[in-house]
Backbone bond lengths (Angstrom), bond angles and torsions (degrees), N, CA, C in turn:
res aa  C-N    CA-C-N  psi(-1)  N-CA   C-N-CA  omega(-1)  CA-C   N-CA-C  phi
1 X - - - 1.478 - - 1.475 109.47 -
2 X 1.359 117.84 138.86 1.485 123.79 -175.98 1.490 108.70 -68.57
3 X 1.321 115.28 137.27 1.481 118.70 177.57 1.517 108.58 -64.51
4 X 1.342 112.90 145.57 1.442 118.81 -178.17 1.519 110.90 -71.17
5 X 1.312 120.03 154.02 1.505 123.08 177.55 1.542 105.92 -62.01
6 X 1.328 113.51 151.23 1.467 121.25 178.81 1.471 113.12 -59.48
7 X 1.292 118.41 -33.03 1.445 123.50 -177.04 1.520 109.14 -161.01
8 X 1.393 111.15 162.18 1.446 119.43 -177.73 1.581 111.60 -134.07
9 X 1.313 115.00 131.34 1.448 121.01 168.00 1.505 107.30 -113.35
10 X 1.346 116.30 110.03 1.461 119.09 -171.85 1.581 106.40 -87.50
11 X 1.316 115.41 122.01 1.500 121.93 -171.17 1.497 112.55 -88.87
12 X 1.383 121.99 3.02 1.482 119.30 -174.72 1.530 108.52 -161.02
13 X 1.375 114.29 102.33 1.477 123.20 -179.29 1.521 103.95 -132.03
14 X 1.325 119.18 151.62 1.437 130.28 170.90 1.516 111.05 -118.39
15 X 1.306 120.64 101.80 1.427 122.06 169.78 1.515 108.40 -86.76
16 X 1.382 118.13 125.88 1.496 117.76 -178.25 1.464 108.52 -161.24
17 X 1.364 114.20 168.14 1.496 123.54 175.85 1.511 106.88 -136.33
18 X 1.343 115.72 113.60 1.485 117.59 176.12 1.490 116.25 -58.31
19 X 1.312 116.18 -18.74 1.481 117.38 176.71 1.513 112.59 -65.26
20 X 1.301 117.76 -17.84 1.509 122.40 176.76 1.542 103.26 -86.71
21 X 1.349 116.66 88.58 1.432 120.26 -173.48 1.526 111.09 -75.49
22 X 1.301 117.97 -23.80 1.423 120.63 -179.46 1.579 110.67 -69.99
23 X 1.280 116.26 -38.76 1.429 123.78 -179.76 1.560 112.28 -80.89
24 X 1.266 115.37 -41.92 1.472 122.99 -170.81 1.550 113.03 -126.69
25 X 1.321 116.50 57.73 1.470 118.59 -176.77 1.512 111.98 -60.56
26 X 1.254 117.55 -33.75 1.527 120.57 -178.32 1.532 110.05 -68.58
27 X 1.287 119.17 -29.83 1.478 123.22 175.59 1.487 112.25 -75.70
28 X 1.283 116.46 -42.38 1.469 125.48 -175.86 1.509 108.58 -60.56
29 X 1.387 116.18 -51.41 1.433 121.10 -178.93 1.503 113.93 -60.28
30 X 1.334 116.13 -47.27 1.418 119.26 178.47 1.496 113.73 -63.43
31 X 1.348 114.06 -38.73 1.526 119.16 179.17 1.521 109.69 -58.47
32 X 1.336 112.03 -44.85 1.477 115.89 -178.02 1.541 113.12 -67.27
33 X 1.313 117.14 -28.64 1.472 119.67 -176.92 1.558 108.72 -88.33
34 X 1.296 116.72 -38.64 1.508 116.47 -170.45 1.527 114.83 -120.78
35 X 1.267 118.44 1.37 1.472 120.43 -177.09 1.509 114.00 86.41
36 X 1.315 116.77 168.96 1.511 122.98 -171.63 1.471 106.68 -89.34
37 X 1.308 117.28 83.15 1.476 120.82 176.74 1.486 107.36 -130.43
38 X 1.362 117.67 166.40 1.391 124.30 178.53 1.477 111.74 49.78
39 X 1.383 116.44 -123.55 1.479 121.26 179.24 1.533 110.93 -75.90
40 X 1.267 119.96 -21.46 1.448 124.17 -171.53 1.532 110.41 -86.30
41 X 1.282 117.07 60.50 1.482 122.56 -175.71 1.536 106.33 -156.68
42 X 1.278 112.22 157.59 1.398 119.01 174.22 1.562 110.01 -66.36
43 X 1.318 114.12 126.69 1.455 120.48 -178.59 1.508 110.92 -128.19
44 X 1.269 119.86 99.79 1.404 124.72 -178.83 1.552 110.65 -108.20
45 X 1.384 117.75 179.41 1.448 119.67 -174.65 1.513 110.25 -66.25
46 X 1.394 117.48 -32.95 1.381 118.04 179.68 1.492 113.66 -66.57
47 X 1.315 114.81 -37.00 1.524 117.87 176.63 1.435 113.87 -70.83
48 X 1.343 115.37 -37.83 1.506 119.89 174.05 1.509 110.36 -59.17
49 X 1.375 119.75 -46.35 1.436 121.23 -175.22 1.556 110.58 -65.73
50 X 1.411 115.54 -34.67 1.402 119.06 -179.59 1.530 110.94 -67.66
51 X 1.328 118.98 -42.07 1.425 122.84 -174.93 1.587 112.60 -77.55
52 X 1.320 115.41 -22.21 1.417 120.36 -178.83 1.596 112.49 -101.49
53 X 1.312 117.37 7.44 1.454 125.75 -164.72 1.546 109.94 -57.01
54 X 1.276 121.54 -33.44 1.419 122.15 -173.65 1.525 115.09 -80.95
55 X 1.308 117.31 1.21 1.478 119.77 -173.02 1.534 113.98 -120.19
56 X 1.286 120.25 18.34 1.479 123.59 177.16 1.474 111.35 43.10
57 X 1.308 116.50 61.71 1.420 121.19 175.21 1.544 111.03 -79.83
58 X 1.299 114.24 109.88 1.526 120.13 -174.67 1.523 111.63 -80.64
59 X 1.405 115.18 -34.92 1.445 117.96 -175.71 1.578 107.81 -153.44
60 X 1.298 115.28 154.26 1.445 117.27 177.02 1.549 111.75 -144.36
61 X 1.325 114.83 152.83 1.494 125.11 -174.39 1.552 107.61 -105.99
62 X 1.332 120.82 121.88 1.413 120.80 170.73 1.493 109.47 -88.18
63 X 1.366 119.44 140.33 1.413 124.28 178.25 1.528 109.19 -120.19
64 X 1.345 113.36 139.20 1.430 121.09 -173.51 1.507 116.00 -51.82
65 X 1.348 116.62 137.57 1.469 118.79 179.02 1.475 109.49 -140.34
66 X 1.247 122.43 -13.34 1.511 125.60 175.89 1.453 109.55 -67.76
67 X 1.329 115.94 146.90 1.473 120.10 -169.75 1.551 108.66 -83.03
68 X 1.393 112.30 145.77 1.412 120.26 176.49 1.557 117.27 49.64
69 X 1.328 114.76 -138.92 1.463 121.54 179.82 1.568 111.04 -58.11
70 X 1.337 116.50 -23.89 1.431 118.88 -177.54 1.639 110.61 -64.46
71 X 1.297 115.32 -15.62 1.499 119.78 177.98 1.538 108.55 -71.13
72 X 1.257 116.13 -29.74 1.498 117.28 179.19 1.565 108.66 -73.58
73 X 1.311 114.79 -42.26 1.569 115.70 175.42 1.502 109.61 -65.63
74 X 1.305 118.25 -35.11 1.493 121.35 178.40 1.548 109.26 -58.70
75 X 1.323 119.31 -43.52 1.457 122.10 176.92 1.511 112.84 -58.42
76 X 1.314 117.97 -43.40 1.469 122.97 -175.51 1.501 108.73 -69.48
77 X 1.332 114.73 -43.97 1.514 117.52 -176.77 1.516 110.57 -69.79
78 X 1.340 118.22 -42.64 1.521 116.78 179.03 1.496 111.02 -60.62
79 X 1.373 115.26 -38.80 1.500 117.75 -179.86 1.512 109.65 -65.24
80 X 1.354 119.01 -44.87 1.406 120.07 -179.53 1.493 113.13 -57.17
81 X 1.337 116.97 -35.58 1.455 122.44 -173.07 1.522 114.01 -94.27
82 X 1.333 117.40 -11.06 1.461 119.38 -171.14 1.504 115.57 -56.58
83 X 1.329 116.16 -43.39 1.477 120.12 -176.30 1.513 109.66 -60.03
84 X 1.331 116.36 -49.23 1.496 122.65 -176.39 1.491 110.85 -66.10
85 X 1.390 116.82 -40.27 1.461 120.88 -173.03 1.517 114.97 -93.49
86 X 1.271 118.66 -1.82 1.421 119.81 177.96 1.527 119.20 83.04
87 X 1.251 113.40 26.57 1.466 119.96 175.99 1.580 108.86 143.39
88 X 1.316 112.16 171.61 1.497 131.22 6.52 1.455 115.09 -77.24
89 X 1.293 115.39 167.44 1.428 124.12 177.94 1.555 111.94 -81.37
90 X 1.297 114.76 -34.08 1.498 121.96 179.34 1.538 105.57 -145.69
91 X 1.297 115.17 159.98 1.499 123.47 -174.87 1.540 110.81 -131.73
92 X 1.275 120.99 122.87 1.437 125.35 161.72 1.495 109.41 -92.62
93 X 1.318 117.50 111.96 1.407 122.14 -176.01 1.494 111.67 -87.00
94 X 1.374 113.07 -169.09 1.464 121.22 -174.42 1.518 112.46 -101.44
95 X 1.319 118.95 148.25 1.415 127.17 168.74 1.526 106.80 -119.20
96 X 1.341 115.06 84.05 1.463 119.74 -177.53 1.524 111.26 -74.47
97 X 1.387 114.39 157.81 1.466 114.71 175.14 1.449 116.58 -55.55
98 X 1.335 121.65 139.56 1.488 124.46 -177.81 1.518 104.89 -136.97
99 X 1.364 111.89 157.71 1.496 120.01 179.58 1.506 112.20 -76.29
100 X 1.311 117.59 -25.68 1.532 120.37 -177.00 1.551 107.82 -141.59
101 X 1.305 110.93 155.88 1.460 117.64 173.43 1.468 112.96 -55.82
102 X 1.338 115.98 -40.95 1.506 120.60 177.85 1.435 115.19 -54.94
103 X 1.431 113.53 -40.02 1.439 117.25 178.75 1.513 111.21 -67.60
104 X 1.280 117.85 -35.73 1.508 122.07 -179.16 1.446 106.85 -65.01
105 X 1.369 119.81 -48.18 1.455 123.18 -179.97 1.556 110.48 -59.43
106 X 1.323 117.79 -39.48 1.454 122.04 -178.70 1.509 109.07 -63.15
107 X 1.362 118.43 -34.88 1.435 123.88 179.40 1.574 108.91 -69.93
108 X 1.310 119.29 -33.31 1.449 122.27 174.05 1.533 110.43 -64.97
109 X 1.333 115.96 -46.76 1.427 121.94 -177.20 1.528 111.18 -65.88
110 X 1.325 115.19 -37.59 1.505 115.49 175.76 1.541 110.47 -62.23
111 X 1.261 118.40 -44.40 1.464 117.62 178.43 1.524 116.43 -69.57
112 X 1.345 116.07 -17.99 1.482 119.01 174.42 1.475 110.76 -67.24
113 X 1.316 121.45 -12.52 1.453 120.36 174.98 1.525 110.04 -66.01
114 X 1.279 118.78 -19.44 1.479 122.20 -179.83 1.546 109.28 -89.93
115 X 1.350 116.70 118.62 1.531 119.28 -177.31 1.494 113.27 -56.76
116 X 1.323 118.84 -30.47 1.481 120.84 -175.75 1.528 113.48 -88.37
117 X 1.308 119.06 -1.05 1.422 120.41 176.74 1.460 114.61 -71.48
118 X 1.359 114.15 131.35 1.504 118.84 -172.35 1.563 112.63 -127.23
119 X 1.278 116.28 -9.57 1.488 119.13 -179.90 1.474 114.94 164.15
120 X 1.294 118.59 -170.86 1.475 121.20 -174.56 1.525 111.66 -138.67
121 X 1.353 109.94 158.18 1.411 118.18 170.40 1.546 105.98 -123.25
122 X 1.365 124.15 145.74 1.429 124.60 174.89 1.534 112.69 -63.24
123 X 1.305 116.61 142.82 1.461 122.98 -176.02 1.537 108.39 -113.85
124 X 1.349 117.00 135.00 1.488 121.02 176.74 1.478 110.22 93.30
125 X 1.379 114.83 164.97 1.461 120.20 -176.65 1.529 105.90 -72.00
126 X 1.378 113.07 132.33 1.471 120.45 -175.55 1.532 110.13 -130.08
127 X 1.325 118.66 135.01 1.444 118.94 176.97 1.524 109.31 -78.16
128 X 1.367 115.31 -26.60 1.487 120.49 174.68 1.475 107.23 -120.81
129 X 1.335 123.53 117.21 1.389 124.58 179.93 1.519 116.98 -74.81
130 X 1.325 118.39 -8.69 1.466 124.62 176.25 1.472 112.74 -102.08
131 X 1.325 117.96 128.93 1.398 119.87 -176.23 1.587 109.80 -77.77
132 X 1.326 117.11 172.99 1.480 121.55 -175.66 1.608 108.07 -59.45
133 X 1.329 112.59 156.72 1.461 117.08 178.84 1.510 114.82 -55.52
134 X 1.329 116.21 -34.97 1.424 117.49 -177.18 1.595 111.15 -66.64
135 X 1.277 112.98 -34.00 1.529 115.31 176.90 1.460 111.35 -73.34
136 X 1.301 118.99 -38.34 1.465 122.52 172.68 1.513 111.15 -57.46
137 X 1.354 115.83 -45.22 1.472 118.51 179.72 1.556 109.27 -65.21
138 X 1.321 119.25 -35.82 1.481 120.50 177.46 1.506 111.61 -64.36
139 X 1.323 117.99 -40.29 1.461 122.54 177.41 1.554 109.37 -64.40
140 X 1.289 116.12 -43.21 1.453 118.53 179.83 1.553 112.13 -64.80
141 X 1.324 115.28 -44.09 1.476 120.09 176.49 1.500 116.31 -62.93
142 X 1.266 117.45 -23.82 1.464 123.59 178.32 1.466 114.43 -99.32
143 X 1.379 118.17 6.48 1.448 125.86 -179.05 1.527 110.23 59.85
144 X 1.327 118.09 32.57 1.448 120.49 177.55 1.490 112.43 -95.71
145 X 1.313 116.70 155.68 1.431 123.79 -178.50 1.494 109.76 -90.62
146 X 1.327 116.39 142.98 1.531 119.99 173.47 1.527 104.24 -107.10
147 X 1.330 116.03 125.17 1.437 120.51 177.60 1.574 107.68 -104.85
148 X 1.325 112.23 118.92 1.454 121.10 -177.33 1.494 112.70 -85.82
149 X 1.338 116.07 117.85 1.437 121.17 175.23 1.529 106.16 -107.50
150 X 1.317 116.58 102.13 1.520 121.08 -177.18 1.458 110.14 -150.70
151 X 1.328 114.36 140.45 1.441 124.02 178.75 1.550 109.03 -81.78
152 X 1.306 119.10 163.41 1.452 122.75 -176.48 1.549 116.70 -49.67
153 X 1.354 114.04 -35.79 1.496 114.55 -179.80 1.499 110.69 -79.30
154 X 1.246 123.63 3.00 1.452 127.88 178.73 1.540 112.39 -114.93
155 X 1.275 116.33 -10.90 1.488 118.58 -173.05 1.533 115.19 -64.90
156 X 1.290 114.76 -46.06 1.497 118.73 -177.06 1.478 109.18 -64.51
157 X 1.308 119.25 -44.58 1.478 120.46 -179.64 1.504 111.22 -67.24
158 X 1.360 119.93 -31.84 1.425 122.17 178.31 1.589 106.99 -69.17
159 X 1.308 117.51 -39.79 1.458 121.14 177.78 1.493 109.37 -58.65
160 X 1.301 118.59 -43.90 1.482 119.53 178.37 1.509 112.91 -62.55
161 X 1.303 114.94 -39.20 1.585 119.80 179.89 1.569 110.46 -65.46
162 X 1.334 115.15 -32.18 1.433 119.96 -172.73 1.533 110.66 -92.93
163 X 1.297 121.90 -2.18 1.431 124.91 -169.17 1.535 109.13 -65.19
164 X 1.351 120.72 -33.22 1.438 120.36 -177.59 1.488 110.92 -77.37
165 X 1.341 121.09 -9.97 1.505 120.38 -173.78 1.572 108.67 -105.59
166 X 1.294 115.08 66.95 1.477 120.15 -178.42 1.553 114.64 -75.88
167 X 1.307 115.36 -0.63 1.449 121.52 174.71 1.460 112.85 -119.16
168 X 1.290 116.76 24.87 1.487 123.84 174.60 1.572 108.34 -115.28
169 X 1.325 115.56 123.12 1.497 118.18 176.97 1.508 109.15 -68.39
170 X 1.270 116.33 125.25 1.514 121.94 -178.54 1.520 105.73 -120.65
171 X 1.345 119.72 132.33 1.383 125.46 173.64 1.552 110.22 -116.02
172 X 1.321 113.95 117.38 1.454 117.26 175.89 1.516 111.00 -80.42
173 X 1.329 116.67 111.39 1.453 122.05 -174.39 1.567 113.44 -72.53
174 X 1.262 114.53 148.36 1.473 123.83 171.41 1.468 116.38 46.88
175 X 1.374 113.62 45.89 1.504 121.39 174.51 1.545 111.68 55.58
176 X 1.281 114.88 31.48 1.556 121.02 -178.34 1.475 113.56 82.96
177 X 1.325 118.13 8.49 1.436 124.62 167.86 1.524 112.31 58.02
178 X 1.297 122.50 50.83 1.483 118.08 172.99 1.490 113.60 -59.12
179 X 1.310 117.74 149.76 1.497 120.38 179.77 1.532 114.56 -99.73
180 X 1.312 115.73 -20.72 1.439 120.31 178.89 1.529 108.66 -146.32
181 X 1.353 115.59 164.16 1.440 121.66 179.86 1.554 107.85 -100.14
182 X 1.318 117.54 51.71 1.502 122.36 -178.31 1.504 110.76 -110.41
183 X 1.279 115.88 160.19 1.478 120.56 -179.81 1.492 110.26 -67.55
184 X 1.302 119.53 -34.06 1.470 121.71 177.90 1.541 109.86 -64.59
185 X 1.311 119.31 -41.81 1.461 119.40 179.95 1.472 107.55 -71.68
186 X 1.334 118.53 -36.43 1.469 121.27 -178.27 1.527 113.15 -61.74
187 X 1.365 117.48 -38.45 1.401 122.80 176.11 1.556 112.69 -63.22
188 X 1.321 116.86 -45.68 1.448 119.02 175.40 1.479 111.21 -61.55
189 X 1.255 115.41 -44.03 1.441 121.82 -175.56 1.549 113.39 -63.34
190 X 1.310 113.86 -46.49 1.455 118.00 179.98 1.570 111.81 -62.85
191 X 1.307 118.31 -35.05 1.443 121.23 176.28 1.521 110.32 -65.45
192 X 1.324 116.06 -48.27 1.408 120.58 -179.82 1.581 116.26 -66.47
193 X 1.311 116.26 -37.56 1.443 122.98 176.45 1.576 107.98 -66.02
194 X 1.208 117.20 -41.03 1.517 120.37 -178.21 1.505 105.91 -69.63
195 X 1.266 123.02 -39.18 1.495 122.63 177.73 1.517 111.25 -63.73
196 X 1.222 119.39 -47.01 1.481 125.69 177.29 1.558 110.78 -60.80
197 X 1.254 117.08 -49.13 1.440 121.79 -178.19 1.576 108.76 -62.11
198 X 1.326 114.74 -34.34 1.466 118.64 -178.31 1.523 115.99 -71.12
199 X 1.350 116.31 -8.15 1.457 120.52 -179.61 1.497 111.53 -72.80
200 X 1.332 120.76 -26.34 1.450 121.78 177.39 1.517 114.19 131.69
201 X 1.257 114.97 178.98 1.477 123.06 -169.75 1.589 110.94 -64.72
202 X 1.364 116.45 -19.01 1.441 117.61 -177.47 1.537 113.82 -75.67
203 X 1.331 116.35 -10.08 1.453 122.28 177.12 1.478 110.57 -102.24
204 X 1.344 115.89 124.19 1.505 118.71 -179.53 1.542 108.14 -124.99
205 X 1.318 115.03 166.59 1.384 119.16 -175.46 1.510 112.80 -122.38
206 X 1.324 118.14 126.50 1.434 122.34 176.81 1.539 112.65 -86.63
207 X 1.252 117.61 111.26 1.443 122.84 -176.10 1.552 107.21 -82.86
208 X 1.285 113.83 95.99 1.482 121.84 -172.17 1.536 110.39 -161.06
209 X 1.287 116.18 173.71 1.466 122.59 163.55 1.534 115.57 72.17
210 X 1.302 120.83 4.07 1.451 122.10 179.69 1.526 114.98 -68.53
211 X 1.352 113.07 -28.87 1.431 117.93 -179.17 1.571 113.44 -67.76
212 X 1.322 114.53 -24.13 1.449 115.39 176.98 1.523 115.60 -61.86
213 X 1.376 119.15 -55.11 1.474 117.20 176.77 1.487 115.65 -75.64
214 X 1.308 117.92 -30.54 1.488 122.44 -173.71 1.513 113.02 -86.98
215 X 1.332 118.90 -21.98 1.415 121.74 -178.93 1.526 119.65 67.66
216 X 1.292 113.05 17.35 1.481 122.63 -179.98 1.480 113.20 -154.84
217 X 1.292 116.59 151.94 1.485 124.70 174.05 1.516 110.91 -104.21
218 X 1.281 120.71 11.38 1.445 123.42 -174.00 1.536 112.02 -63.57
219 X 1.373 113.84 131.14 1.513 113.95 -178.37 1.452 115.11 -56.51
220 X 1.296 119.97 -34.96 1.500 122.65 -179.68 1.477 113.22 -64.69
221 X 1.353 117.61 -28.24 1.499 120.39 177.52 1.545 111.62 -79.83
222 X 1.317 115.03 -51.83 1.462 117.22 -172.07 1.516 114.99 -85.75
223 X 1.385 118.75 -12.55 1.417 120.73 -177.26 1.573 113.67 -57.15
224 X 1.349 120.24 -47.66 1.471 120.62 -177.21 1.570 112.37 -57.83
225 X 1.380 115.85 -36.50 1.428 118.62 179.43 1.521 111.54 -74.04
226 X 1.319 118.84 -43.32 1.383 121.05 176.75 1.541 114.40 -63.69
227 X 1.291 114.77 -43.29 1.481 118.42 -177.75 1.561 110.06 -67.88
228 X 1.294 120.80 -34.37 1.460 121.82 178.44 1.555 110.25 -69.05
229 X 1.362 114.24 -43.59 1.444 114.73 178.45 1.527 111.29 -64.48
230 X 1.310 117.04 -35.45 1.463 119.39 177.35 1.542 112.50 -67.52
231 X 1.324 116.55 -30.46 1.381 121.98 -178.70 1.540 110.32 -72.08
232 X 1.320 114.64 -40.59 1.435 121.53 179.24 1.521 110.95 -71.07
233 X 1.332 117.94 -48.86 1.493 120.70 -169.27 1.537 112.22 -93.72
234 X 1.347 116.29 -33.02 1.459 118.63 -170.72 1.480 113.94 83.89
235 X 1.263 120.08 150.35 1.484 123.60 -175.03 1.547 113.81 -60.77
236 X 1.296 116.07 -28.90 1.472 121.13 176.87 1.519 112.96 -69.92
237 X 1.338 115.59 -13.03 1.551 118.50 177.16 1.479 112.36 -122.01
238 X 1.351 115.52 23.57 1.501 118.49 -179.24 1.572 103.55 -132.80
239 X 1.357 114.06 152.14 1.451 121.06 177.70 1.550 107.37 -147.60
240 X 1.237 115.75 140.75 1.415 123.43 175.01 1.559 112.67 -81.03
241 X 1.301 118.05 149.56 1.442 122.29 179.37 1.503 109.66 -154.62
242 X 1.368 116.40 150.87 1.425 118.57 -173.26 1.534 113.54 -86.38
243 X 1.349 116.74 -33.48 1.472 120.26 -169.99 1.508 112.16 60.26
244 X 1.353 117.55 29.58 1.393 118.11 -179.68 1.618 113.03 -86.84
245 X 1.278 115.94 147.31 1.429 130.34 12.68 1.563 114.43 -92.09
246 X 1.316 119.37 6.08 1.382 122.58 -175.76 1.538 110.24 -57.47
247 X 1.373 118.09 -54.25 1.475 123.13 -177.55 1.506 110.99 -69.72
248 X 1.380 121.19 -9.89 1.375 118.57 -178.12 1.549 114.03 -70.36
249 X 1.368 116.89 -6.46 1.449 122.85 170.47 1.504 110.21 -60.02
250 X 1.376 118.03 -29.84 1.471 122.42 -173.42 1.487 111.01 -101.36
251 X 1.313 121.85 -4.15 1.473 120.49 179.55 1.518 108.03 158.56
252 X 1.359 115.79 -175.90 1.439 124.02 -175.78 1.533 109.99 -87.22
253 X 1.341 115.31 167.64 1.442 122.01 172.90 1.520 108.81 -58.81
254 X 1.275 118.31 -41.99 1.378 123.76 -179.38 1.536 112.24 -63.79
255 X 1.299 116.03 -39.42 1.491 120.66 174.79 1.557 110.89 -59.97
256 X 1.309 116.22 -48.93 1.428 123.90 -178.55 1.524 111.84 -59.60
257 X 1.294 117.94 -52.81 1.367 120.38 -176.44 1.532 114.39 -74.14
258 X 1.323 116.62 -22.76 1.437 121.30 167.93 1.558 112.33 -61.95
259 X 1.349 110.60 -41.57 1.499 116.72 175.35 1.521 112.05 -64.06
260 X 1.308 117.05 -45.64 1.481 120.15 177.36 1.524 107.72 -58.16
261 X 1.361 118.03 -44.40 1.488 121.48 -179.61 1.466 111.75 -62.32
262 X 1.332 117.18 -41.07 1.456 121.44 -179.58 1.450 113.50 -66.43
263 X 1.320 117.10 -44.76 1.498 123.36 -173.39 1.600 107.21 -67.15
264 X 1.293 117.34 -30.53 1.435 119.00 -177.48 1.533 114.23 -104.12
265 X 1.310 118.42 21.58 1.432 122.54 -169.31 1.506 108.68 -68.06
266 X 1.313 121.83 -24.54 1.441 121.02 -175.10 1.576 112.49 -94.58
267 X 1.338 115.58 -1.95 1.464 116.55 178.68 1.516 110.17 -82.16
268 X 1.323 114.82 158.24 1.428 116.73 -177.04 1.560 110.25 -76.87
269 X 1.357 112.01 170.82 1.449 119.14 -174.78 1.500 114.09 -57.78
270 X 1.357 115.88 -40.62 1.473 119.53 179.53 1.478 114.87 -66.17
271 X 1.368 116.50 -38.97 1.490 118.31 177.82 1.478 109.85 -67.16
272 X 1.311 117.77 -41.32 1.524 120.58 179.76 1.544 110.96 -63.18
273 X 1.404 117.39 -39.45 1.434 119.59 179.14 1.515 111.46 -61.72
274 X 1.363 114.91 -37.74 1.450 118.19 -179.88 1.562 111.39 -68.46
275 X 1.350 113.84 -38.89 1.458 116.10 -174.97 1.575 110.55 -74.11
276 X 1.341 117.45 -36.91 1.391 120.03 -175.56 1.514 113.29 -85.89
277 X 1.372 116.41 -19.48 1.508 117.01 -172.45 1.510 114.81 -150.22
278 X 1.304 118.39 -52.95 1.445 121.06 -162.91 1.525 111.99 -71.37
279 X 1.309 120.61 -39.88 1.437 119.42 179.85 1.514 111.64 -64.14
280 X 1.293 121.36 -39.47 1.414 122.10 174.60 1.504 111.56 -65.46
281 X 1.293 120.87 -37.96 1.447 121.69 174.50 1.533 113.59 -59.57
282 X 1.375 114.58 -41.02 1.408 117.30 -177.55 1.581 110.24 -73.53
283 X 1.310 119.77 -45.46 1.400 123.53 -177.39 1.520 111.06 -63.56
284 X 1.307 117.77 -44.94 1.491 120.41 -177.51 1.524 115.82 -94.39
285 X 1.428 115.40 5.66 1.473 121.57 176.26 1.546 109.65 52.09
286 X 1.279 115.16 57.33 1.497 120.74 177.30 1.488 111.46 -127.56
């Protein structure tokens, strides 16, 4: 068995409480219908620490999950409570839909009141996963990260939109977010991942979220996706993340990180350190 990494920095966690129906209506409804299991349960820093205890998690990044403008308030509340509750170390906030560019930038500035705030992901169903150029410029000027939430059929177009922003840190969420484990999806995905990787060192890939569409954490299933992303981006531009509690529907934290450990068993110590910790530290400045 491959020795575990010396330390872990988890680049994608969701702390939430389904009891807050205004912020997480999709969790509350599912909890009422199916019980508090998998992602449909209260997940706080204490729960996260207990479930990840075997992997020496030094730091973790919370990613916005509250709906619409609530994602901005989520950033501020998590930051206020982080010291007392033991995390998160950094926060990716929300970029909810807005009527004007000015309103979007104001939402960025409001979240900048939180010292742990590091960037945003778009919130809500979007036909275009990349915000207007003025918003991208505002993120760049504030040294904030833009997290790209896009499926394989959107990746190449997103890369084209982002090409002019070679000084903006872009994180491709959930390994490019494939929806199925089919050859057709893989062809689309490979093209998009290659296009994003080709933009340069400022674009990195978060190796996470594959358990959502695939329903498993088995190394044999996720290995081809992880290895191609690593081939395109390199270990210095990739980082592992749990996406817990969402991915807990398919297995435990230990199951997931054992898979990450297995898939990267033949890499050298330096590459594994970057994947499990150092890339996330650099990207999120923690």
